[in-house]
LUMVO-750748 format. One record per residue: residue number from 1; x, y, z of N, C-alpha, C in turn. Coordinates in Angstrom, 3 decimals, decimal comma, always signed. Example, Ala and Ser with C-alpha at 12.3 -4.5 7.8 and 13.67 -1.06 7.14 Angstrom:
% residues 2
 seq      npx      npy      npz     capx     capy     capz      cpx      cpy      cpz
   1  +13,190   -5,690   +7,800  +12,300   -4,500   +7,800  +13,200   -3,300   +7,800
   2  +12,850   -2,250   +7,080  +13,670   -1,060   +7,140  +12,900   +0,030   +7,870
//
This chain:
% residues 285
 seq      npx      npy      npz     capx     capy     capz      cpx      cpy      cpz
   1  -85,723 -148,183  +93,273  -86,512 -147,111  +93,916  -85,604 -146,187  +94,533
   2  -85,771 -144,873  +94,276  -84,904 -143,868  +94,867  -85,665 -142,730  +95,243
   3  -84,852 -141,848  +96,086  -85,407 -140,547  +96,622  -84,316 -139,527  +96,596
   4  -84,628 -138,284  +96,570  -83,776 -137,176  +96,413  -83,122 -137,033  +97,757
   5  -81,899 -136,906  +97,851  -81,157 -136,575  +99,085  -80,583 -135,111  +99,092
   6  -80,282 -134,525 +100,344  -79,633 -133,139 +100,290  -78,313 -133,292  +99,668
   7  -77,798 -132,467  +98,753  -76,493 -132,177  +98,460  -75,971 -131,357  +99,567
   8  -74,826 -131,835 +100,259  -74,489 -131,341 +101,524  -74,071 -129,762 +101,400
   9  -73,418 -129,339 +100,463  -73,069 -127,851 +100,379  -74,419 -127,110 +100,053
  10  -75,147 -127,451  +99,198  -76,494 -126,756  +98,972  -77,209 -126,702 +100,270
  11  -77,252 -127,831 +101,055  -78,152 -127,776 +102,502  -77,474 -126,688 +103,309
  12  -76,155 -126,675 +103,358  -75,528 -125,823 +104,232  -75,558 -124,075 +103,856
  13  -75,606 -123,986 +102,569  -75,943 -122,672 +101,788  -77,157 -122,293 +102,329
  14  -78,204 -123,170 +101,995  -79,580 -122,677 +102,409  -79,829 -122,334 +103,726
  15  -79,059 -123,176 +104,698  -79,194 -122,744 +106,098  -78,547 -121,502 +106,403
  16  -77,424 -121,065 +105,714  -76,962 -119,813 +106,002  -77,816 -118,761 +105,425
  17  -78,559 -118,892 +104,380  -79,266 -117,830 +103,868  -80,628 -117,711 +104,802
  18  -81,145 -118,654 +105,179  -82,221 -118,771 +106,173  -81,632 -117,941 +107,402
  19  -80,739 -118,303 +107,868  -79,999 -117,684 +109,163  -79,982 -115,973 +108,972
  20  -79,275 -115,692 +107,767  -79,052 -114,353 +107,448  -80,364 -113,692 +107,346
  21  -81,443 -114,143 +106,830  -82,694 -113,772 +106,628  -83,408 -113,440 +107,967
  22  -83,345 -114,367 +108,807  -83,976 -114,381 +110,082  -83,480 -113,367 +110,923
  23  -82,030 -113,206 +110,747  -81,373 -112,118 +111,617  -81,747 -110,747 +111,230
  24  -82,079 -110,774 +109,870  -82,531 -109,214 +109,388  -83,828 -109,028 +109,701
  25  -84,693 -110,022 +110,175  -86,082 -109,609 +110,519  -87,038 -109,820 +109,277
  26  -86,615 -110,318 +108,148  -87,374 -110,303 +107,018  -88,036 -111,694 +106,794
  27  -89,347 -111,620 +106,517  -90,060 -112,882 +106,403  -89,670 -113,508 +104,979
  28  -90,040 -114,859 +104,582  -89,796 -115,389 +103,414  -90,526 -114,490 +102,198
  29  -91,639 -114,196 +102,425  -92,293 -113,582 +101,154  -91,744 -112,190 +101,251
  30  -91,414 -111,503 +102,262  -90,761 -110,153 +102,200  -89,486 -110,086 +101,233
  31  -88,643 -111,027 +101,712  -87,510 -111,091 +100,956  -87,653 -111,425  +99,308
  32  -88,774 -112,407  +99,216  -89,132 -112,805  +97,786  -89,385 -111,549  +97,031
  33  -90,246 -110,738  +97,614  -90,867 -109,516  +97,148  -89,686 -108,532  +96,675
  34  -88,797 -108,331  +97,667  -87,644 -107,573  +97,172  -86,766 -107,967  +96,173
  35  -86,663 -109,301  +96,226  -85,956 -109,751  +95,003  -86,616 -110,019  +93,710
  36  -87,925 -109,755  +93,761  -88,824 -109,829  +92,587  -88,751 -111,519  +92,128
  37  -88,622 -112,542  +93,029  -88,971 -113,762  +92,756  -90,041 -114,456  +93,530
  38  -90,418 -115,547  +93,087  -91,639 -116,180  +93,902  -91,102 -116,681  +95,051
  39  -92,148 -116,742  +96,083  -92,006 -117,157  +97,378  -91,441 -118,617  +97,380
  40  -91,657 -119,537  +96,349  -91,388 -120,868  +96,409  -89,822 -120,952  +96,109
  41  -89,496 -120,108  +95,217  -87,916 -120,112  +94,922  -87,107 -119,895  +96,148
  42  -87,381 -119,099  +97,023  -86,591 -118,713  +98,276  -86,739 -119,868  +99,229
  43  -87,840 -120,504  +99,167  -88,165 -121,609  +99,919  -87,163 -122,788  +99,588
  44  -87,065 -122,970  +98,227  -86,194 -124,055  +97,863  -84,707 -123,772  +98,025
  45  -84,470 -122,382  +97,926  -82,971 -122,018  +98,349  -82,688 -122,514  +99,743
  46  -83,651 -122,086 +100,657  -83,347 -122,221 +102,083  -83,427 -123,633 +102,561
  47  -84,090 -124,432 +101,589  -84,094 -126,039 +101,814  -82,850 -126,715 +101,136
  48  -82,218 -126,145 +100,510  -81,099 -126,733  +99,683  -81,419 -127,602  +98,522
  49  -82,715 -127,283  +98,290  -83,348 -128,181  +97,055  -82,909 -127,196  +95,653
  50  -82,519 -126,206  +95,661  -82,068 -125,521  +94,540  -80,933 -124,636  +95,006
  51  -79,848 -124,532  +94,230  -78,798 -123,661  +94,232  -78,854 -122,395  +93,534
  52  -78,977 -121,339  +94,329  -79,301 -119,919  +93,485  -77,907 -119,553  +92,693
  53  -78,192 -118,552  +91,930  -76,913 -118,251  +91,101  -76,153 -117,097  +92,030
  54  -74,924 -116,919  +91,757  -74,235 -115,991  +92,388  -74,848 -114,561  +92,300
  55  -75,377 -114,275  +91,207  -76,164 -112,910  +91,118  -77,217 -112,819  +92,217
  56  -77,989 -113,958  +92,253  -79,141 -114,130  +93,098  -78,673 -113,887  +94,614
  57  -77,365 -114,501  +94,948  -77,035 -114,494  +96,339  -76,486 -112,984  +96,620
  58  -75,763 -112,469  +95,561  -75,324 -110,849  +95,750  -76,452 -110,020  +96,070
  59  -77,660 -110,353  +95,383  -78,985 -109,473  +95,528  -79,445 -109,852  +96,977
  60  -79,341 -110,879  +97,501  -79,744 -111,270  +98,797  -78,907 -110,600  +99,840
  61  -77,735 -110,612  +99,690  -76,783 -109,829 +100,501  -77,079 -108,452 +100,394
  62  -77,291 -107,820  +99,431  -77,568 -106,392  +99,352  -78,991 -106,219 +100,059
  63  -80,001 -106,809  +99,890  -81,190 -106,623 +100,516  -81,203 -106,851 +101,880
  64  -80,534 -107,725 +102,552  -80,210 -108,133 +104,006  -79,101 -107,036 +104,600
  65  -78,374 -106,437 +103,786  -77,610 -105,380 +104,257  -76,338 -106,247 +104,900
  66  -75,924 -107,451 +104,302  -74,750 -108,044 +104,984  -73,420 -107,446 +104,829
  67  -72,552 -107,733 +105,718  -71,109 -106,991 +105,818  -70,420 -107,676 +104,613
  68  -69,263 -107,167 +104,135  -68,577 -107,824 +103,095  -68,046 -109,108 +103,315
  69  -67,583 -109,531 +104,688  -67,090 -110,701 +105,019  -68,145 -111,756 +104,917
  70  -69,339 -111,375 +105,363  -70,671 -112,250 +105,447  -70,962 -112,625 +103,888
  71  -70,931 -111,339 +102,843  -71,214 -111,553 +101,628  -70,247 -112,621 +100,855
  72  -68,997 -112,434 +101,225  -67,876 -113,334 +100,623  -68,124 -114,566 +100,982
  73  -68,227 -114,883 +102,103  -68,681 -116,147 +102,726  -69,943 -116,990 +101,911
  74  -70,863 -116,042 +101,755  -72,192 -116,671 +101,080  -71,720 -116,912  +99,627
  75  -71,161 -116,111  +99,152  -70,690 -116,272  +97,546  -69,763 -117,466  +97,419
  76  -68,886 -117,540  +98,564  -68,040 -118,780  +98,343  -68,778 -120,006  +98,670
  77  -69,672 -120,254  +99,512  -70,551 -121,252  +99,710  -71,412 -121,571  +98,392
  78  -71,752 -120,424  +97,808  -72,672 -120,595  +96,657  -71,743 -121,426  +95,316
  79  -70,626 -120,850  +95,198  -69,657 -121,498  +94,076  -69,337 -122,839  +94,493
  80  -69,181 -123,267  +95,707  -68,862 -124,647  +96,111  -70,098 -125,472  +96,015
  81  -71,347 -125,008  +96,368  -72,667 -125,675  +96,086  -72,985 -126,018  +94,318
  82  -72,620 -124,885  +93,636  -72,897 -125,084  +92,356  -71,911 -126,140  +91,502
  83  -70,620 -126,352  +92,247  -69,778 -127,255  +91,544  -70,046 -128,576  +92,006
  84  -71,059 -128,784  +93,138  -71,185 -130,110  +93,748  -72,140 -130,796  +92,811
  85  -71,919 -132,172  +92,549  -72,784 -132,863  +91,776  -74,019 -133,389  +92,468
  86  -75,055 -133,475  +91,703  -76,402 -133,780  +92,534  -76,296 -135,364  +92,989
  87  -76,911 -135,605  +94,171  -76,780 -137,082  +94,658  -78,327 -137,492  +94,587
  88  -78,241 -138,864  +94,494  -79,583 -139,428  +94,771  -79,413 -140,670  +95,486
  89  -80,295 -141,129  +96,438  -80,296 -142,247  +97,257  -80,987 -143,415  +96,359
  90  -80,178 -144,475  +96,454  -80,926 -145,753  +95,667  -80,056 -146,921  +96,055
  91  -80,592 -147,998  +96,067  -80,165 -149,262  +96,327  -79,230 -149,862  +95,279
  92  -77,940 -150,424  +95,852  -77,091 -150,971  +94,848  -75,759 -150,174  +94,914
  93  -74,894 -150,598  +93,942  -73,628 -149,975  +93,726  -73,621 -148,501  +93,623
  94  -74,474 -147,956  +92,607  -74,470 -146,717  +92,263  -74,897 -145,760  +93,366
  95  -76,104 -146,132  +93,846  -76,424 -145,346  +94,950  -75,666 -145,390  +96,219
  96  -74,928 -146,457  +96,228  -74,013 -146,706  +97,369  -73,024 -145,710  +97,337
  97  -72,277 -145,377  +96,123  -71,391 -144,586  +95,925  -71,876 -143,115  +96,058
  98  -72,957 -142,709  +95,591  -73,525 -141,457  +95,750  -73,833 -141,153  +97,307
  99  -74,272 -142,226  +98,052  -74,454 -141,946  +99,261  -73,192 -141,578 +100,199
 100  -72,251 -142,471  +99,699  -70,716 -142,221 +100,402  -70,292 -140,882 +100,049
 101  -70,506 -140,311  +98,879  -70,028 -139,025  +98,577  -70,584 -137,999  +99,405
 102  -72,042 -138,151  +99,623  -72,693 -137,232 +100,393  -72,461 -137,212 +101,869
 103  -72,108 -138,538 +102,350  -71,916 -138,678 +103,795  -70,477 -138,069 +104,036
 104  -69,424 -138,231 +103,131  -67,980 -137,777 +103,428  -68,077 -136,283 +103,369
 105  -69,082 -135,641 +102,790  -69,241 -134,167 +102,660  -69,949 -133,770 +103,860
 106  -70,919 -134,330 +104,428  -71,679 -134,074 +105,423  -70,676 -134,142 +106,847
 107  -69,869 -135,227 +106,904  -69,020 -135,548 +107,957  -68,096 -134,181 +108,037
 108  -67,539 -133,717 +106,814  -66,488 -132,765 +106,731  -66,899 -131,566 +107,282
 109  -68,245 -131,199 +107,136  -68,845 -129,904 +107,409  -69,689 -129,933 +108,825
 110  -69,787 -131,085 +109,421  -70,368 -131,151 +110,697  -69,667 -130,490 +111,855
 111  -70,275 -130,189 +112,766  -69,644 -129,606 +114,020  -69,763 -130,893 +115,204
 112  -70,753 -131,651 +115,001  -70,819 -132,849 +115,956  -71,509 -134,057 +115,108
 113  -70,827 -135,290 +115,683  -71,331 -136,396 +114,976  -71,668 -137,367 +116,244
 114  -72,827 -137,937 +116,335  -73,288 -139,064 +117,288  -73,419 -140,300 +116,460
 115  -72,699 -141,272 +116,748  -72,608 -142,487 +116,031  -73,009 -143,587 +116,946
 116  -74,323 -144,140 +116,688  -74,894 -145,356 +117,514  -74,550 -146,621 +116,684
 117  -73,828 -147,415 +117,330  -73,376 -148,632 +116,375  -73,460 -149,889 +117,395
 118  -74,559 -150,450 +117,361  -74,991 -151,780 +118,187  -74,454 -153,111 +117,619
 119  -73,665 -152,927 +116,441  -73,378 -154,281 +115,838  -71,902 -154,326 +115,673
 120  -71,207 -153,128 +115,146  -69,687 -153,080 +114,905  -69,130 -151,898 +115,477
 121  -67,805 -151,937 +115,638  -67,031 -150,801 +115,922  -67,280 -149,794 +114,925
 122  -67,570 -148,431 +115,094  -68,002 -147,439 +114,178  -66,840 -147,474 +113,198
 123  -67,375 -146,970 +111,864  -66,274 -146,790 +110,752  -65,300 -145,908 +111,162
 124  -65,571 -144,696 +111,708  -64,712 -143,657 +112,056  -63,512 -144,004 +113,019
 125  -63,751 -145,332 +113,781  -62,931 -145,781 +114,753  -62,164 -146,946 +114,239
 126  -62,477 -147,568 +113,168  -62,090 -148,785 +112,678  -60,447 -148,892 +112,421
 127  -59,791 -149,892 +112,545  -58,396 -149,936 +112,141  -58,481 -150,616 +110,736
 128  -57,256 -150,576 +110,077  -57,124 -151,129 +108,802  -57,605 -152,679 +108,806
 129  -56,984 -153,418 +109,677  -57,567 -154,958 +109,522  -58,718 -155,294 +109,940
 130  -59,331 -154,539 +110,905  -60,786 -154,533 +111,218  -61,686 -154,238 +110,038
 131  -61,414 -153,163 +109,463  -62,206 -152,867 +108,324  -62,214 -153,696 +107,083
 132  -60,798 -154,387 +106,935  -60,658 -155,071 +105,829  -61,421 -156,341 +106,156
 133  -61,409 -157,013 +107,396  -61,989 -158,228 +107,771  -63,678 -158,141 +107,227
 134  -64,123 -156,917 +107,520  -65,621 -156,464 +107,329  -65,867 -156,572 +105,883
 135  -64,845 -155,903 +105,053  -65,356 -155,508 +103,649  -64,680 -156,633 +102,728
 136  -63,968 -157,541 +103,209  -63,130 -158,597 +102,286  -63,934 -159,641 +101,871
 137  -65,248 -159,827 +102,244  -65,868 -161,145 +101,603  -66,585 -160,829 +100,230
 138  -66,058 -161,712  +99,289  -66,712 -161,682  +98,083  -66,498 -160,337  +97,164
 139  -65,381 -159,707  +97,480  -65,157 -158,528  +96,819  -63,637 -158,504  +96,094
 140  -63,274 -158,118  +94,991  -61,867 -158,211  +94,671  -61,094 -157,366  +95,504
 141  -59,779 -157,946  +95,566  -58,901 -157,418  +96,453  -58,565 -155,865  +96,279
 142  -58,508 -155,462  +95,091  -58,037 -154,048  +94,600  -59,314 -153,250  +95,128
 143  -60,461 -153,804  +95,194  -61,738 -152,921  +95,439  -61,661 -152,928  +97,089
 144  -61,460 -153,882  +97,703  -61,119 -153,820  +99,047  -60,272 -152,719  +99,623
 145  -59,065 -152,920  +99,020  -58,101 -151,783  +99,282  -58,660 -150,395  +99,210
 146  -59,439 -150,182  +98,173  -59,748 -148,861  +97,805  -60,918 -148,377  +98,889
 147  -61,651 -149,489  +99,209  -62,794 -149,063 +100,197  -62,102 -148,841 +101,661
 148  -61,310 -149,685 +102,004  -60,499 -149,530 +103,258  -60,032 -148,092 +103,360
 149  -59,156 -147,884 +102,291  -58,454 -146,483 +102,426  -59,423 -145,488 +102,437
 150  -60,618 -145,404 +101,781  -61,642 -144,190 +101,895  -62,140 -144,403 +103,221
 151  -62,429 -145,544 +103,985  -62,910 -145,567 +105,278  -61,888 -144,824 +106,372
 152  -60,623 -145,320 +106,230  -59,554 -144,681 +106,942  -59,460 -143,161 +106,745
 153  -59,615 -142,843 +105,617  -59,466 -141,415 +105,148  -60,621 -140,554 +105,846
 154  -61,769 -141,193 +106,296  -62,788 -140,529 +106,734  -62,559 -140,008 +108,262
 155  -61,473 -140,849 +108,759  -61,254 -140,481 +110,151  -60,451 -139,072 +110,297
 156  -60,212 -138,552 +109,464  -59,396 -137,157 +109,400  -60,576 -136,109 +110,042
 157  -61,630 -136,360 +109,834  -62,584 -135,241 +110,610  -62,677 -135,320 +112,015
 158  -62,247 -136,306 +112,635  -62,086 -136,388 +114,053  -60,771 -136,361 +114,711
 159  -59,749 -136,238 +113,757  -58,355 -136,143 +114,017  -57,597 -134,846 +113,581
 160  -58,284 -134,328 +112,875  -57,483 -133,142 +112,149  -57,252 -132,037 +113,251
 161  -56,227 -131,284 +113,262  -55,765 -130,526 +114,346  -56,743 -129,050 +114,381
 162  -57,275 -128,685 +113,201  -58,044 -127,428 +113,389  -59,549 -127,731 +113,307
 163  -60,228 -127,440 +114,488  -61,596 -127,754 +114,671  -62,042 -129,022 +114,320
 164  -61,704 -130,067 +115,058  -62,095 -131,471 +114,743  -63,608 -131,610 +115,109
 165  -64,236 -132,587 +114,461  -65,557 -132,669 +114,837  -65,743 -133,252 +116,299
 166  -66,720 -132,840 +116,845  -67,167 -133,492 +118,325  -67,746 -134,812 +118,095
 167  -67,058 -135,822 +118,465  -67,508 -137,196 +117,960  -68,081 -138,088 +119,394
 168  -69,125 -138,429 +119,427  -69,613 -139,491 +120,434  -69,997 -140,670 +119,885
 169  -69,531 -141,751 +120,145  -69,790 -143,109 +119,753  -70,561 -143,872 +120,993
 170  -71,763 -144,489 +120,678  -72,502 -145,476 +121,714  -72,393 -146,632 +120,969
 171  -71,647 -147,685 +121,832  -71,518 -149,038 +121,416  -72,055 -150,034 +122,291
 172  -72,807 -150,904 +121,991  -73,295 -152,006 +122,845  -72,014 -152,825 +123,362
 173  -71,997 -153,337 +124,439  -70,870 -154,109 +125,144  -70,554 -155,317 +124,247
 174  -71,480 -155,873 +123,749  -71,335 -157,221 +122,802  -70,285 -156,786 +121,716
 175  -70,378 -155,552 +121,193  -69,490 -155,371 +120,032  -67,903 -155,522 +120,500
 176  -67,703 -155,302 +121,738  -66,264 -155,304 +122,155  -65,756 -156,669 +122,162
 177  -66,729 -157,822 +122,148  -66,363 -159,031 +122,368  -66,350 -159,881 +120,948
 178  -66,721 -159,168 +119,822  -66,880 -159,869 +118,742  -65,320 -160,225 +117,898
 179  -64,763 -161,371 +117,865  -63,365 -161,461 +117,133  -63,558 -161,359 +115,776
 180  -63,977 -160,165 +115,162  -63,960 -159,868 +113,641  -62,602 -159,890 +113,334
 181  -62,284 -160,812 +112,298  -60,835 -160,772 +111,830  -59,775 -161,559 +112,707
 182  -60,481 -162,299 +113,825  -59,586 -162,851 +114,771  -59,151 -162,196 +116,112
 183  -58,770 -162,980 +116,800  -58,352 -162,374 +118,080  -57,428 -161,228 +118,061
 184  -56,400 -161,216 +117,377  -55,251 -160,319 +117,161  -55,833 -159,008 +116,740
 185  -56,556 -159,116 +115,701  -57,477 -157,909 +115,173  -58,098 -157,179 +116,091
 186  -58,956 -158,136 +116,872  -59,787 -157,580 +117,892  -59,169 -156,668 +118,958
 187  -58,047 -157,433 +119,309  -57,164 -156,730 +120,411  -56,517 -155,355 +120,025
 188  -56,031 -155,418 +118,856  -55,539 -154,243 +118,104  -56,727 -153,054 +118,152
 189  -57,873 -153,618 +117,611  -58,992 -152,670 +117,460  -59,395 -152,068 +118,677
 190  -59,387 -152,941 +119,739  -59,947 -152,205 +121,170  -58,840 -151,356 +121,535
 191  -57,592 -151,634 +121,394  -56,535 -150,675 +121,774  -56,616 -149,266 +120,859
 192  -57,044 -149,460 +119,692  -57,304 -148,159 +119,028  -58,411 -147,346 +119,577
 193  -59,499 -147,998 +119,897  -60,654 -147,414 +120,516  -60,214 -146,708 +121,802
 194  -59,578 -147,330 +122,582  -59,038 -146,702 +123,787  -58,177 -145,561 +123,566
 195  -57,134 -145,620 +122,514  -56,306 -144,663 +122,302  -57,105 -143,322 +121,851
 196  -58,165 -143,426 +120,948  -58,791 -142,502 +120,456  -59,601 -141,686 +121,395
 197  -60,007 -142,445 +122,614  -60,821 -142,006 +123,621  -60,111 -140,802 +124,195
 198  -58,794 -140,796 +124,219  -57,812 -139,878 +124,931  -58,106 -138,578 +124,279
 199  -58,573 -138,493 +123,016  -58,619 -137,113 +122,535  -59,837 -136,189 +122,846
 200  -59,661 -135,038 +123,051  -60,572 -134,207 +123,866  -61,989 -134,154 +123,130
 201  -61,955 -134,277 +121,871  -63,285 -134,161 +120,968  -63,877 -135,432 +120,877
 202  -63,430 -136,605 +121,397  -64,063 -137,922 +121,217  -64,479 -138,500 +122,643
 203  -65,649 -138,948 +122,560  -66,363 -139,506 +123,659  -66,783 -140,846 +123,391
 204  -66,347 -141,908 +124,003  -66,626 -143,248 +123,750  -67,630 -143,819 +124,830
 205  -68,812 -144,276 +124,561  -69,833 -144,619 +125,735  -70,161 -146,026 +125,406
 206  -69,942 -146,916 +126,380  -70,432 -148,213 +126,336  -71,783 -148,555 +126,960
 207  -72,729 -149,268 +126,177  -73,952 -149,601 +126,720  -73,824 -151,062 +127,361
 208  -73,830 -151,165 +128,484  -73,566 -152,454 +129,207  -74,691 -153,572 +128,889
 209  -74,069 -154,740 +128,892  -75,080 -155,773 +128,656  -76,246 -155,827 +129,853
 210  -76,141 -155,288 +130,916  -76,942 -155,319 +131,994  -78,032 -154,237 +131,714
 211  -77,888 -153,281 +130,660  -78,799 -152,289 +130,465  -80,057 -152,698 +129,980
 212  -80,214 -154,034 +129,407  -81,635 -154,490 +128,710  -81,689 -153,846 +127,591
 213  -83,003 -153,655 +127,025  -83,332 -152,951 +125,618  -83,048 -151,478 +125,893
 214  -82,394 -151,115 +124,738  -82,250 -149,452 +124,654  -82,477 -149,046 +123,323
 215  -82,607 -147,775 +122,888  -82,873 -147,465 +121,655  -81,718 -147,869 +120,648
 216  -80,526 -148,132 +121,040  -79,554 -148,685 +120,203  -79,855 -150,005 +119,560
 217  -80,644 -150,626 +120,247  -81,048 -152,214 +119,777  -81,960 -152,004 +118,699
 218  -82,579 -150,926 +118,409  -83,558 -150,845 +117,253  -82,723 -150,463 +115,956
 219  -81,352 -150,485 +116,025  -80,676 -150,354 +114,693  -79,668 -149,189 +114,775
 220  -78,456 -149,294 +114,050  -77,536 -148,209 +114,050  -78,018 -146,945 +113,289
 221  -77,435 -145,778 +113,764  -77,663 -144,684 +112,968  -76,656 -143,588 +113,267
 222  -76,456 -142,516 +112,604  -75,601 -141,549 +112,760  -76,286 -140,089 +112,725
 223  -76,129 -139,254 +113,608  -76,684 -138,049 +113,816  -75,668 -137,039 +113,410
 224  -75,683 -136,243 +112,494  -74,914 -135,220 +112,081  -75,438 -133,849 +112,517
 225  -74,721 -133,006 +113,137  -75,280 -131,634 +113,501  -74,154 -130,639 +112,935
 226  -74,653 -129,429 +112,486  -74,008 -128,367 +111,979  -74,146 -127,104 +112,523
 227  -73,162 -126,169 +112,329  -73,395 -124,761 +112,809  -74,651 -124,087 +112,868
 228  -75,381 -124,091 +111,414  -76,469 -123,321 +111,464  -77,621 -124,325 +110,745
 229  -77,205 -125,246 +109,838  -78,220 -126,160 +109,311  -78,905 -126,989 +110,401
 230  -80,006 -127,666 +110,044  -80,662 -128,510 +110,744  -79,952 -129,902 +110,798
 231  -79,936 -130,530 +111,853  -79,396 -131,965 +111,835  -79,978 -132,858 +110,817
 232  -79,016 -133,807 +110,483  -79,357 -134,907 +109,371  -78,990 -136,102 +110,061
 233  -79,838 -137,178 +109,717  -79,622 -138,564 +110,196  -79,304 -139,418 +108,895
 234  -78,228 -140,247 +109,141  -77,810 -141,330 +108,183  -78,088 -142,643 +108,684
 235  -78,883 -143,444 +107,807  -79,047 -144,822 +108,190  -78,447 -145,656 +107,094
 236  -78,004 -146,867 +107,492  -77,173 -147,740 +106,375  -77,483 -149,207 +106,763
 237  -77,933 -149,828 +105,820  -78,155 -151,416 +106,120  -77,757 -151,921 +104,598
 238  -76,664 -152,868 +104,933  -75,973 -153,673 +103,750  -75,813 -152,812 +102,481
 239  -76,488 -152,855 +101,348  -76,105 -151,974 +100,360  -77,137 -150,832 +100,016
 240  -77,993 -150,556 +100,925  -78,996 -149,534 +100,874  -78,878 -148,563 +102,062
 241  -79,015 -147,240 +101,921  -78,793 -146,300 +102,884  -79,755 -145,101 +102,433
 242  -79,835 -144,208 +103,619  -80,564 -142,978 +103,297  -80,336 -141,954 +104,299
 243  -80,756 -140,697 +103,892  -80,506 -139,484 +104,825  -82,009 -139,086 +105,190
 244  -82,080 -138,709 +106,418  -83,382 -138,233 +106,856  -83,252 -136,857 +107,363
 245  -84,216 -135,887 +106,828  -84,131 -134,466 +107,147  -85,497 -134,230 +107,791
 246  -86,413 -134,792 +107,561  -87,775 -134,497 +108,000  -87,728 -134,224 +109,649
 247  -87,991 -132,888 +110,118  -87,879 -132,647 +111,602  -88,552 -133,552 +112,478
 248  -89,453 -134,257 +112,053  -90,281 -135,177 +112,965  -89,358 -136,472 +113,288
 249  -88,839 -136,879 +112,205  -88,082 -138,051 +112,135  -86,572 -137,869 +112,947
 250  -86,157 -136,686 +112,439  -84,764 -136,262 +113,084  -84,978 -136,176 +114,533
 251  -86,064 -135,520 +114,957  -86,186 -135,339 +116,474  -86,170 -136,560 +117,183
 252  -86,890 -137,593 +116,579  -86,945 -138,909 +117,283  -85,543 -139,494 +117,633
 253  -84,592 -139,252 +116,349  -83,239 -139,756 +116,703  -82,477 -138,934 +117,665
 254  -82,817 -137,729 +117,601  -82,008 -136,840 +118,716  -82,362 -137,286 +119,937
 255  -83,661 -137,465 +120,206  -84,271 -137,899 +121,595  -83,579 -139,315 +122,096
 256  -83,498 -140,257 +120,882  -82,839 -141,633 +121,245  -81,394 -141,390 +121,586
 257  -80,616 -140,390 +120,948  -79,259 -140,311 +121,253  -79,137 -139,701 +122,722
 258  -80,029 -138,843 +123,175  -79,873 -138,417 +124,399  -80,478 -139,582 +125,478
 259  -81,454 -140,220 +125,155  -81,886 -141,419 +126,039  -80,645 -142,406 +126,185
 260  -79,834 -142,615 +125,248  -78,787 -143,539 +125,587  -77,787 -143,116 +126,211
 261  -77,716 -141,713 +126,502  -76,759 -141,181 +127,497  -77,086 -141,586 +128,963
 262  -78,382 -142,076 +129,121  -78,980 -142,557 +130,447  -78,477 -143,938 +130,611
 263  -78,428 -144,855 +129,614  -78,253 -146,263 +129,513  -76,590 -146,587 +129,638
 264  -75,859 -145,624 +128,975  -74,549 -145,933 +128,753  -73,680 -145,612 +130,007
 265  -72,632 -146,252 +130,197  -71,579 -146,041 +131,150  -70,844 -144,774 +130,834
 266  -70,464 -144,182 +131,860  -69,567 -142,869 +131,792  -68,366 -143,069 +130,822
 267  -67,822 -142,117 +130,275  -66,686 -142,108 +129,574  -65,546 -142,853 +130,103
 268  -65,393 -142,467 +131,391  -64,102 -143,136 +132,047  -64,414 -144,697 +132,392
 269  -65,653 -144,948 +132,871  -66,058 -146,355 +133,003  -66,051 -147,204 +131,714
 270  -66,243 -146,503 +130,623  -66,254 -147,177 +129,293  -64,737 -147,489 +129,004
 271  -63,870 -146,447 +129,137  -62,598 -146,887 +128,886  -62,008 -148,019 +129,734
 272  -62,412 -147,961 +130,982  -61,915 -148,947 +131,714  -62,341 -150,389 +131,482
 273  -63,660 -150,459 +130,901  -64,173 -151,760 +130,360  -63,235 -152,287 +129,258
 274  -63,249 -151,344 +128,344  -62,189 -151,555 +127,189  -60,924 -152,144 +127,591
 275  -60,233 -151,437 +128,666  -59,027 -151,940 +129,252  -59,150 -153,372 +129,743
 276  -60,336 -153,754 +130,519  -60,430 -154,912 +131,107  -60,640 -155,946 +129,894
 277  -61,208 -155,556 +128,900  -61,581 -156,688 +127,970  -60,067 -156,825 +126,998
 278  -59,232 -155,924 +126,891  -58,113 -156,164 +126,255  -57,116 -156,946 +127,070
 279  -57,056 -156,827 +128,490  -56,236 -157,469 +129,338  -56,780 -158,912 +129,299
 280  -58,090 -159,218 +129,461  -58,625 -160,611 +129,367  -58,227 -161,234 +128,016
 281  -58,255 -160,610 +126,965  -58,095 -161,234 +125,704  -56,568 -161,609 +125,348
 282  -55,868 -160,704 +126,115  -54,206 -160,834 +125,940  -53,872 -162,050 +126,985
 283  -54,377 -162,176 +127,890  -54,119 -163,167 +129,049  -54,651 -164,665 +128,877
 284  -55,889 -164,607 +128,311  -56,581 -165,773 +128,190  -55,889 -166,727 +127,074
 285  -55,536 -167,973 +127,590  -54,841 -168,952 +126,596  -55,789 -169,022 +125,294
//
């Protein structure tokens, strides 16, 4: 069973076209009429369901009276979207690879990521040994190494020097106590979480055991936000995953993320708790 997922670059291009049209004051049908195309064609462009030709985008820019820099930007986005392979969501190794490709691109172009992780340390915060302990069961060693390398490479979006993504991670306190990979691996992983929290763009929020039930207990999710495109939610479970774009669905996850802020400890208190657990693990025989 499969469903169509947004190709990240096409999705962003569509949002840029929609934003430019809105700023110009033109409606969908007005723009379609001036371009001599059907209304449904423009709708599909703006939803990221179809990539327009560079000629069509040039015509859009002319009708909307965009500046040369804005025109160049849209044409660049168009060429990138045209070069992007289509993605499909499905269960199994093929669908898993397609989903990872889309996720990597969404992470790269996002401006903010909210990662709700009630079971494990989030992938963008994992150390090599922690990631290997998770991925190493029943998989050939060479494949494990490749997967770990890809996961560690994803971290670049929150550590790069230029415009790193604003990253907020909500973790249940129980995640900090799971000795995945053994005690030494756990301690090293917690140190890494603490060190990453020192970055200005990274906010680590721990949901204490005393909080009781919270939206995080309903399952992990990643909310990706963009400069102009609408947010996207990524869900993952074992070897299946999906992207959600429906406004009603996404709004529910946005609310869940905001609600978690009420349950979670402050950033400073969260880091102090991580420090306490590190000290306890290091000193307990």
